[in-house]
C-alpha positions as a Markdown table, in Angstrom:
| # | Residue | x | y | z |
|---|---|---|---|---|
| 1 | Met | 18.3 | -17.7 | 2.2 |
| 2 | Thr | 19.6 | -18.2 | -1.3 |
| 3 | Tyr | 21.2 | -15.5 | -3.5 |
| 4 | Thr | 21.1 | -15.7 | -7.3 |
| 5 | Ile | 24.0 | -14.4 | -9.2 |
| 6 | Gly | 23.7 | -14.9 | -12.9 |
| 7 | Asp | 22.8 | -18.6 | -13.4 |
| 8 | Arg | 24.3 | -19.6 | -10.0 |
| 9 | Arg | 22.5 | -19.9 | -6.7 |
| 10 | Ile | 24.6 | -19.4 | -3.6 |
| 11 | Thr | 23.8 | -20.3 | 0.0 |
| 12 | Leu | 26.1 | -19.0 | 2.7 |
| 13 | Asp | 27.7 | -21.8 | 4.7 |
| 14 | Glu | 31.1 | -23.1 | 5.8 |
| 15 | Asn | 31.5 | -25.0 | 2.5 |
| 16 | Leu | 31.5 | -22.2 | 0.1 |
| 17 | Ser | 33.5 | -23.1 | -3.1 |
| 18 | Glu | 36.2 | -20.8 | -4.4 |
| 19 | Thr | 33.9 | -20.0 | -7.4 |
| 20 | Asp | 31.2 | -18.9 | -5.0 |
| 21 | Lys | 33.6 | -16.8 | -3.0 |
| 22 | Ser | 34.8 | -15.1 | -6.2 |
| 23 | Leu | 31.2 | -14.4 | -7.2 |
| 24 | Ile | 30.4 | -12.9 | -3.8 |
| 25 | Leu | 33.5 | -10.6 | -4.0 |
| 26 | Ala | 32.5 | -9.6 | -7.5 |
| 27 | His | 28.9 | -8.8 | -6.5 |
| 28 | Ser | 29.3 | -7.9 | -2.9 |
| 29 | Lys | 26.8 | -5.0 | -3.1 |
| 30 | Leu | 24.1 | -7.7 | -3.5 |
| 31 | Phe | 23.8 | -8.1 | 0.3 |
| 32 | Lys | 23.1 | -4.4 | 0.9 |
| 33 | Tyr | 20.8 | -4.2 | -2.1 |
| 34 | Cys | 18.7 | -7.1 | -0.7 |
| 35 | Leu | 18.6 | -5.6 | 2.8 |
| 36 | Asn | 17.7 | -2.1 | 1.5 |
| 37 | Asn | 15.0 | -3.5 | -0.8 |
| 38 | Ala | 13.5 | -5.6 | 2.0 |
| 39 | Thr | 13.4 | -2.4 | 4.2 |
| 40 | Ser | 11.7 | -0.4 | 1.4 |
| 41 | Lys | 9.0 | -3.1 | 1.1 |
| 42 | Phe | 8.6 | -3.3 | 4.9 |
| 43 | Leu | 8.2 | 0.5 | 5.4 |
| 44 | Leu | 5.7 | 0.6 | 2.6 |
| 45 | Asn | 3.7 | -2.1 | 4.5 |
| 46 | Val | 4.0 | -0.1 | 7.7 |
| 47 | Lys | 2.6 | 2.9 | 5.8 |
| 48 | Lys | -0.4 | 0.9 | 4.5 |
| 49 | Ile | -1.1 | -0.4 | 8.0 |
| 50 | Val | -0.9 | 3.2 | 9.4 |
| 51 | His | -3.4 | 4.3 | 6.7 |
| 52 | Leu | -5.7 | 1.4 | 7.6 |
| 53 | Tyr | -5.6 | 2.1 | 11.4 |
| 54 | Thr | -6.1 | 5.9 | 10.8 |
| 55 | Asp | -9.3 | 4.9 | 8.9 |
| 56 | Ile | -10.4 | 2.7 | 11.8 |
| 57 | Val | -9.6 | 5.2 | 14.5 |
| 58 | Thr | -11.3 | 7.9 | 12.4 |
| 59 | Ile | -14.5 | 5.8 | 12.3 |
| 60 | Tyr | -14.4 | 5.0 | 16.0 |
| 61 | Ser | -13.7 | 8.6 | 17.1 |
| 62 | Thr | -16.5 | 9.8 | 14.8 |
| 63 | Leu | -19.0 | 7.3 | 16.3 |
| 64 | Leu | -17.9 | 8.1 | 19.8 |
| 65 | Gly | -18.5 | 11.8 | 19.2 |
| 66 | Lys | -22.2 | 10.9 | 18.8 |
| 67 | Ile | -22.5 | 9.2 | 22.2 |
| 68 | Pro | -23.4 | 11.7 | 24.9 |
| 69 | Asn | -21.8 | 11.8 | 28.4 |
| 70 | Tyr | -18.7 | 9.8 | 27.5 |
| 71 | Asp | -16.3 | 12.6 | 26.6 |
| 72 | Asp | -13.2 | 10.9 | 28.3 |
| 73 | Ile | -13.1 | 8.0 | 25.9 |
| 74 | Thr | -14.0 | 10.3 | 23.0 |
| 75 | Arg | -11.0 | 12.6 | 23.8 |
| 76 | Met | -8.8 | 9.5 | 24.2 |
| 77 | Thr | -9.7 | 8.2 | 20.7 |
| 78 | Arg | -9.3 | 11.6 | 19.1 |
| 79 | Asn | -5.8 | 11.9 | 20.6 |
| 80 | Val | -4.9 | 8.5 | 19.2 |
| 81 | Arg | -6.2 | 9.7 | 15.8 |
| 82 | Thr | -4.1 | 12.9 | 16.0 |
| 83 | Asn | -1.0 | 10.9 | 16.8 |
| 84 | Leu | -1.7 | 8.5 | 13.9 |
| 85 | Ser | -2.3 | 11.3 | 11.5 |
| 86 | Ser | 1.1 | 12.8 | 12.5 |
| 87 | Leu | 2.8 | 9.5 | 11.7 |
| 88 | Glu | 0.8 | 9.2 | 8.5 |
| 89 | Asn | 2.1 | 12.6 | 7.4 |
| 90 | Glu | 5.7 | 11.6 | 8.2 |
| 91 | Leu | 5.4 | 8.5 | 6.0 |
| 92 | Asn | 3.8 | 10.5 | 3.2 |
| 93 | Asn | 6.7 | 12.9 | 3.3 |
| 94 | Ile | 9.1 | 9.9 | 2.8 |
| 95 | Phe | 7.1 | 7.8 | 0.3 |
| 96 | Gly | 4.5 | 10.2 | -1.1 |
| 97 | Thr | 0.7 | 10.1 | -0.7 |
| 98 | Tyr | -0.3 | 7.6 | -3.5 |
| 99 | Ile | -0.9 | 4.3 | -1.8 |
| 100 | Ser | -2.7 | 2.1 | -4.3 |
| 101 | Glu | -1.5 | -1.5 | -4.4 |
| 102 | Gly | 1.7 | -1.8 | -6.4 |
| 103 | Ser | 1.7 | 1.8 | -7.5 |
| 104 | His | 4.4 | 3.2 | -5.2 |
| 105 | Thr | 7.3 | 4.9 | -7.0 |
| 106 | Lys | 10.5 | 4.1 | -5.2 |
| 107 | Lys | 12.9 | 6.9 | -4.7 |
| 108 | Ala | 15.9 | 6.8 | -7.0 |
| 109 | Asn | 18.7 | 4.5 | -6.1 |
| 110 | Trp | 17.0 | 3.2 | -2.9 |
| 111 | Glu | 19.2 | 0.1 | -2.9 |
| 112 | Asp | 22.4 | 2.2 | -3.1 |
| 113 | Lys | 21.6 | 4.2 | 0.0 |
| 114 | Asn | 23.9 | 4.0 | 3.0 |
| 115 | Tyr | 22.4 | 1.4 | 5.3 |
| 116 | Glu | 23.8 | 2.2 | 8.7 |
| 117 | His | 23.6 | 6.0 | 8.6 |
| 118 | Asn | 20.5 | 6.4 | 6.4 |
| 119 | Val | 18.2 | 3.5 | 5.8 |
| 120 | Lys | 18.6 | 2.0 | 9.3 |
| 121 | Arg | 18.3 | 5.4 | 11.1 |
| 122 | Met | 15.1 | 6.2 | 9.2 |
| 123 | Ser | 13.7 | 2.8 | 9.9 |
| 124 | Leu | 14.3 | 3.1 | 13.6 |
| 125 | Met | 12.8 | 6.6 | 13.7 |
| 126 | Ile | 9.6 | 5.4 | 11.9 |
| 127 | Leu | 9.4 | 2.3 | 14.1 |
| 128 | Asp | 9.8 | 4.3 | 17.3 |
| 129 | Ser | 6.8 | 6.4 | 16.4 |
| 130 | Ala | 4.8 | 3.4 | 15.1 |
| 131 | Ile | 5.4 | 1.4 | 18.3 |
| 132 | Glu | 4.4 | 4.3 | 20.5 |
| 133 | Ser | 1.3 | 4.8 | 18.4 |
| 134 | Phe | 0.2 | 1.2 | 18.4 |
| 135 | Glu | 0.8 | 0.9 | 22.2 |
| 136 | Met | -1.7 | 3.8 | 22.5 |
| 137 | Ile | -4.1 | 2.1 | 20.0 |
| 138 | Ile | -4.1 | -1.1 | 22.0 |
| 139 | Ser | -5.0 | 0.8 | 25.2 |
| 140 | Asn | -7.6 | 2.7 | 23.3 |
| 141 | Phe | -9.2 | -0.4 | 21.7 |
| 142 | Asn | -9.3 | -2.1 | 25.1 |
| 143 | Cys | -11.5 | 0.8 | 26.4 |
| 144 | Ile | -13.6 | 0.9 | 23.2 |
| 145 | Glu | -14.3 | -2.9 | 23.2 |
| 146 | Leu | -15.1 | -2.9 | 27.0 |
| 147 | Phe | -17.4 | 0.1 | 26.4 |
| 148 | Phe | -19.2 | -1.1 | 23.2 |
| 149 | Asn | -19.7 | -4.6 | 24.5 |
| 150 | Ser | -21.6 | -3.2 | 27.4 |
| 151 | Phe | -24.4 | -1.9 | 25.2 |
| 152 | Asp | -26.4 | -4.0 | 22.7 |
| 153 | Asn | -26.7 | -1.2 | 20.2 |
| 154 | Leu | -22.9 | -0.6 | 20.2 |
| 155 | Lys | -21.7 | -4.2 | 19.8 |
| 156 | Lys | -22.5 | -4.2 | 16.1 |
| 157 | Leu | -20.2 | -1.2 | 15.7 |
| 158 | Leu | -17.1 | -3.1 | 16.7 |
| 159 | Ile | -14.7 | -4.5 | 14.0 |
| 160 | Pro | -14.4 | -8.2 | 14.8 |
| 161 | Phe | -11.0 | -9.6 | 15.9 |
| 162 | Leu | -9.4 | -6.2 | 15.6 |
| 163 | Phe | -7.8 | -6.1 | 19.1 |
| 164 | Lys | -6.0 | -9.5 | 18.7 |
| 165 | Gln | -4.7 | -8.5 | 15.2 |
| 166 | Thr | -3.5 | -5.2 | 16.6 |
| 167 | Lys | -1.4 | -7.0 | 19.3 |
| 168 | Ser | 0.1 | -9.1 | 16.5 |
| 169 | Ile | 1.1 | -6.0 | 14.5 |
| 170 | Leu | 2.7 | -4.4 | 17.6 |
| 171 | Lys | 4.7 | -7.6 | 18.2 |
| 172 | Ser | 5.9 | -7.6 | 14.6 |
| 173 | Leu | 7.0 | -3.9 | 14.9 |
| 174 | His | 9.0 | -4.8 | 18.0 |
| 175 | Lys | 10.7 | -7.7 | 16.2 |
| 176 | Ala | 11.6 | -5.4 | 13.3 |
| 177 | His | 12.9 | -2.8 | 15.7 |
| 178 | Tyr | 15.2 | -5.4 | 17.3 |
| 179 | Leu | 16.6 | -6.4 | 13.9 |
| 180 | Tyr | 17.3 | -2.8 | 12.9 |
| 181 | Lys | 19.2 | -2.2 | 16.1 |
| 182 | Leu | 21.8 | -4.8 | 15.1 |
| 183 | Thr | 25.1 | -3.4 | 13.6 |
| 184 | Thr | 26.2 | -4.7 | 10.2 |
| 185 | Ile | 29.0 | -4.4 | 7.7 |
| 186 | Ala | 26.5 | -3.7 | 4.9 |
| 187 | Asp | 28.2 | -0.5 | 3.9 |
| 188 | Asp | 31.8 | -1.9 | 4.0 |
| 189 | Ile | 31.3 | -5.1 | 2.0 |
| 190 | Val | 32.7 | -3.5 | -1.2 |
| 191 | Ser | 36.1 | -3.1 | 0.5 |
| 192 | Ile | 36.3 | -6.8 | 1.4 |
| 193 | Met | 39.2 | -8.6 | -0.3 |
| 194 | Glu | 38.8 | -12.1 | 1.0 |
| 195 | Ile | 35.9 | -14.3 | 2.2 |
| 196 | Thr | 37.1 | -15.5 | 5.6 |
| 197 | Pro | 35.1 | -17.3 | 8.3 |
| 198 | Pro | 34.5 | -14.0 | 10.3 |
| 199 | Ile | 33.4 | -12.3 | 7.1 |
| 200 | Thr | 31.0 | -15.2 | 6.3 |
| 201 | Lys | 29.6 | -14.8 | 9.8 |
| 202 | Gln | 28.9 | -11.1 | 9.2 |
| 203 | Leu | 27.3 | -11.8 | 5.9 |
| 204 | Lys | 25.1 | -14.4 | 7.5 |
| 205 | Lys | 24.1 | -11.7 | 10.0 |
| 206 | Ile | 23.0 | -9.4 | 7.2 |
| 207 | Glu | 21.1 | -12.4 | 5.7 |
| 208 | Lys | 19.4 | -13.0 | 9.0 |
| 209 | Ile | 18.3 | -9.4 | 9.3 |
| 210 | Thr | 17.1 | -9.3 | 5.6 |
| 211 | Ser | 15.0 | -12.5 | 6.0 |
| 212 | Gly | 13.7 | -11.3 | 9.3 |
| 213 | Ile | 12.5 | -8.0 | 7.9 |
| 214 | Glu | 10.9 | -9.9 | 4.9 |
| 215 | Arg | 9.1 | -12.1 | 7.4 |
| 216 | Glu | 7.7 | -9.1 | 9.4 |
| 217 | Ser | 6.8 | -7.4 | 6.2 |
| 218 | Ile | 4.7 | -10.4 | 5.2 |
| 219 | Ile | 2.9 | -10.3 | 8.6 |
| 220 | Leu | 2.0 | -6.7 | 8.1 |
| 221 | Glu | 0.9 | -7.3 | 4.5 |
| 222 | Thr | -1.3 | -10.2 | 5.7 |
| 223 | Ala | -2.8 | -8.1 | 8.4 |
| 224 | Phe | -3.7 | -5.4 | 5.9 |
| 225 | Leu | -5.1 | -7.9 | 3.4 |
| 226 | Thr | -7.2 | -9.4 | 6.2 |
| 227 | Phe | -8.7 | -6.2 | 7.6 |
| 228 | Asp | -8.9 | -3.9 | 4.5 |
| 229 | Pro | -11.7 | -6.0 | 2.9 |
| 230 | Ser | -13.5 | -6.2 | 6.3 |
| 231 | Leu | -13.4 | -2.4 | 6.6 |
| 232 | Gln | -14.6 | -2.0 | 3.0 |
| 233 | Gln | -17.7 | -4.1 | 4.0 |
| 234 | Tyr | -18.1 | -2.2 | 7.2 |
| 235 | Thr | -18.1 | 1.0 | 5.3 |
| 236 | Ser | -20.5 | -0.2 | 2.7 |
| 237 | Ile | -23.0 | -2.0 | 5.0 |
| 238 | Leu | -22.9 | -0.1 | 8.3 |
| 239 | Leu | -22.0 | 3.4 | 7.2 |
| 240 | Gly | -23.7 | 3.2 | 3.8 |
| 241 | Arg | -26.8 | 1.1 | 3.9 |
| 242 | Ala | -27.6 | 1.3 | 7.7 |
| 243 | Ile | -26.8 | 4.9 | 8.3 |
| 244 | Leu | -26.8 | 6.8 | 5.0 |
| 245 | Lys | -29.6 | 4.5 | 3.6 |
| 246 | Arg | -27.9 | 4.2 | 0.2 |
| 247 | Thr | -25.4 | 2.1 | -1.7 |
| 248 | Ile | -21.8 | 3.4 | -1.5 |
| 249 | Asp | -19.6 | 3.2 | -4.6 |
| 250 | Glu | -17.0 | 0.5 | -4.2 |
| 251 | Arg | -14.2 | 3.1 | -4.9 |
| 252 | Asp | -15.4 | 5.2 | -2.0 |
| 253 | Cys | -15.0 | 2.3 | 0.4 |
| 254 | Gln | -11.3 | 2.0 | -0.3 |
| 255 | Ile | -8.5 | 3.0 | 2.0 |
| 256 | Ile | -8.4 | 6.7 | 3.1 |
| 257 | Lys | -11.4 | 7.5 | 0.8 |
| 258 | Arg | -13.8 | 5.8 | 3.3 |
| 259 | Arg | -13.1 | 8.5 | 5.8 |
| 260 | Glu | -15.3 | 10.8 | 3.8 |
| 261 | Val | -18.1 | 8.3 | 3.9 |
| 262 | Cys | -17.6 | 8.2 | 7.7 |
| 263 | Tyr | -18.0 | 12.0 | 7.9 |
| 264 | Gln | -21.1 | 11.9 | 5.7 |
| 265 | Ala | -22.6 | 9.2 | 8.0 |
| 266 | Ala | -21.9 | 11.3 | 11.0 |
| 267 | Glu | -23.9 | 14.2 | 9.5 |
| 268 | His | -26.9 | 11.9 | 9.4 |
| 269 | Val | -26.7 | 10.8 | 13.1 |
| 270 | Val | -27.6 | 13.4 | 15.7 |
| 271 | Ser | -26.7 | 11.1 | 18.6 |
| 272 | Ile | -26.4 | 7.5 | 19.6 |
| 273 | Pro | -28.6 | 7.2 | 22.8 |
| 274 | Leu | -27.9 | 4.7 | 25.6 |
| 275 | Thr | -30.9 | 3.6 | 27.7 |
| 276 | Glu | -31.1 | 3.5 | 31.5 |
| 277 | Glu | -31.3 | -0.3 | 31.4 |
| 278 | Gln | -28.2 | -0.6 | 29.2 |
| 279 | Thr | -26.3 | 2.0 | 31.3 |
| 280 | Ser | -26.9 | -0.1 | 34.5 |
| 281 | Thr | -25.1 | -3.1 | 32.9 |
| 282 | Leu | -21.7 | -1.4 | 33.4 |
| 283 | Ser | -20.4 | -2.9 | 36.6 |
| 284 | Met | -17.9 | -1.3 | 38.9 |
| 285 | Val | -15.2 | -3.8 | 37.9 |
| 286 | Gln | -15.7 | -2.8 | 34.2 |
| 287 | Leu | -15.5 | 0.9 | 35.1 |
| 288 | Met | -12.3 | 0.3 | 37.1 |
| 289 | Lys | -10.8 | -1.5 | 34.1 |
| 290 | Tyr | -11.9 | 1.3 | 31.8 |
| 291 | Phe | -10.3 | 4.0 | 33.9 |
| 292 | Ser | -7.1 | 2.0 | 34.4 |
| 293 | Tyr | -6.7 | 1.8 | 30.6 |
| 294 | Leu | -7.4 | 5.5 | 30.4 |
| 295 | Val | -4.7 | 6.2 | 32.9 |
| 296 | Leu | -2.2 | 4.0 | 31.0 |
| 297 | Phe | -3.1 | 5.9 | 27.8 |
| 298 | Leu | -2.5 | 9.3 | 29.4 |
| 299 | Val | 0.8 | 8.1 | 30.8 |
| 300 | Gly | 1.8 | 6.9 | 27.3 |
| 301 | Leu | 0.6 | 10.2 | 25.7 |
| 302 | Phe | 2.7 | 12.2 | 28.2 |
| 303 | Ser | 5.7 | 10.0 | 27.5 |
| 304 | Leu | 5.3 | 10.4 | 23.7 |
| 305 | Met | 5.1 | 14.2 | 24.1 |
| 306 | Leu | 8.2 | 14.2 | 26.3 |
| 307 | Tyr | 10.1 | 12.0 | 23.9 |
| 308 | Arg | 9.3 | 14.2 | 20.9 |
| 309 | Leu | 10.2 | 17.3 | 22.8 |
| 310 | Leu | 13.6 | 15.8 | 23.8 |
| 311 | Lys | 14.1 | 14.8 | 20.2 |
| 312 | Val | 13.5 | 18.4 | 19.0 |
| 313 | Leu | 15.8 | 19.8 | 21.7 |
| 314 | Val | 18.6 | 17.3 | 20.9 |
| 315 | Gly | 18.2 | 18.1 | 17.2 |
| 316 | Arg | 18.6 | 21.8 | 17.8 |
| 317 | Met | 21.7 | 21.2 | 20.0 |
| 318 | Thr | 23.3 | 19.1 | 17.3 |
């Protein structure tokens, strides 16, 4: 990673010149600025991903509500939606509700915030909730894909390649969580008087965390840019032309707004019937898999409720 100070580009290594060392000491806040700025962008991408998946789970739960005699998977999906909505509200409280590309207004002096006791703690809190939510989403999507693939008239309702991409997002969240668990000297750099080998090692550690967070942020942004257009087409073609029998305005197919299209489509569908012949295609092995995922989901949901209860209790005690 290269840092630019004025007209000079500096790379941290063992061969730093005295001029470079003097520049680093004169502009030592740069390392925390870059780390906090990378965090800001990363959390905004987490927010966009959460909005995207809340859209997806809203569509799935609404469609499942129209299928009779499968209340268990419908309740499961609604619980996931409730959990995601809670996380969505938490992120809205931090960053605001306006999520158009490039339109976020950063809070004043984000780069100046204390990293270890403010930015890092907030990031870990958000990631803890996001990881738990996406673990539930994966269990939920496993059940939905198994269920929908068993019926010809439901297969077309699936969003292609979604399960694989969701696993990639969860992996990225775990990597970011690991990086934020690392302890840094980001808040103490201003008191450094000399660039020694141990200090250089600590600065390279901050650099590693910063570049790692930037990398995971790009992964989340790529996932969003991949699936948001697909979901726009899904909303326009399936919910609009196929169900509502009309053309949906492009603006109404955008993130969050398309939930209203989903609700309108649901009003036009009394139920999604499944024939005897289709129902018989569900083998005992498939049903066992389906119920095993349901059990895993319920265990995860109970763990999340217990975790949040303990967090509230600990907060009251402190």
